[in-house]
N, C-alpha and C positions, 0 to 999 in steps of 0.2 A: 642198335643202329637201323637205322631207314636202308634199303634200298640207294647204294651210290648215285648222286644227283647225275650222272653221263650217263649211268646204264639205264636210269630212268625214262630220261631225255629220249634216248637212243631208242628205246620201245616207244615211247610214244611216236615218235619222227616216224618211226615206221608202220604207226598203227595195230604193233602187234599186243593184242591180249593177252593176260598171262593168269594163273594164279599165284598165290603165295603158300607155300609150306613152311611153319617154324618151326623147330625141332630142340630140344638143347642140344649147350653148346657142343660144337665139337673141332677137332685138329685137324679133320684129313677126308677127303669125299667119302672113302667105304665107311669112317664112322658117321659121317653127317647123313650116307643111307641108311645103317644101321637103327639110328635113334629117331629117323623120320621113319622110318619102317616103310621104305621105298625100295625097290630093287637095285641093288646095284649096277644092274647092266643097262638101266635105264639113266644113270646119272651122269651127265656129261661133267669127265673129269676134266680139268685146265693144267696142261703142262707149257710152263716156259721156257724155250729154248734160243739159243744163240749162236751167232758166229759174228765173224767180221762183215755181214752184210746187216745186221742188226736182228731184234727177236721175232719169234714166230712164237704163237700161242696154239701149241696141237690139244684137239678136243678128243677125249676118248672116254668110253665107260669106264665106271668108278674100280670095276674089277677086272680091267686088262692095264696093262701097260704101254706106251709108248716104245717101240720098236727102233731107235734111231738113227741106223744105219737106214731103213726101208724109208721114213722118213726125207732122211737127206735126198735118199736115191729121187723120190717123187718130186721134192721142190728143185733137185739138182743144186742140191748148197750139203757138200760134204763134210763140213766140219762143225755140224751141230752139239752142240751140248748144253746140259742143262743153264739155265741162267740161275745166278745165286739171289737169296731172299733178298740182299740190300737193292739188287739191281729190280726186282719184281717189286717191291716197294715206291722206288722211285716212279716204275712207270705206272702202277694202277695206283694213283693217290685218290682218296678218298673212299678207300678200303679197307677193312681191319687188317693189322700186320697177319702175312701169309693165308689170306683169303683170297685168292687170286678168281676174279668171275671166269665162269664159263664163254663170254665173248670178249675178243681182245678187240672188235671194230671199233666200242664208243673211245678207245684209248688211242685208237692209229695203231693198232697191232696186229699185222697178218694173221688171221683165223685157219687155218687146216681142221678139217674135220675128218675122222675115221670111219668107215663106210656101216661100221656097224650100228652107229646112231640112227641112222636114217632107216634103220628097221624097227626103231622103238616108237610106239605111242602106249602113253605118253612119255615126254622127253623132261627131267627135272636139268635146272642148272643153276650152279654156284652161283651169287649174286653178289660177293664180294665181304659176307661177314662169316660168321662162324655159326648161324643160328636160322637163316633163312635160306631156301632154293625158291626159283622158278619154276612153275606148273605148267609146261607147254603142251598142246597138243602136238602132233606127229606135222599136221599141217603148218602149223605158226613156226616149230622151228625149222622145218624144210626153206619156209618161206625167209627167215632170216638169215640161214646160211647158205641158201641156193647160190651166190656168187662166190662163195668159199670154196678154195680149192678140197676136195674129196679123195681120198684114197684109204687104200687096206692099207696101214701103218702099226695097228697094235698088234699084242698077242698075253697070252696068258698073266696076269699078275704074279711076279715073284715074292714070295713072302720073308 
């Protein structure tokens, strides 16, 4: 599968250059980092949460977890919970099932970025399939997400 058209058009419109890292099929972000041989802390994992106000895509390193309470405080949304697979599939049309891209903006989904990702160079992004990552320099990543809310809302991943 190619990069979803919405994502490709969004990157083109924002004049963002990027590389592509192909890897064996993987079912999760940590697995993608492992098979692509990239550091998990540099791979931006998308976690979709929702409440009565709608969905938000939280971007955290693949080796960390979203601390939902802290994210809720940051966004002033106290009832956030994980969105289910059916909801994600409906939102991210054009993506493979279970493969949420690391940018919600092309789909009209608010995206919030964990501060730890701003310390990475390069940054790898899931692109909506299970076999490719986008490769961006720190400057490219920063430019893409500069208008998104940022904050400290991740913690160590619980296995």
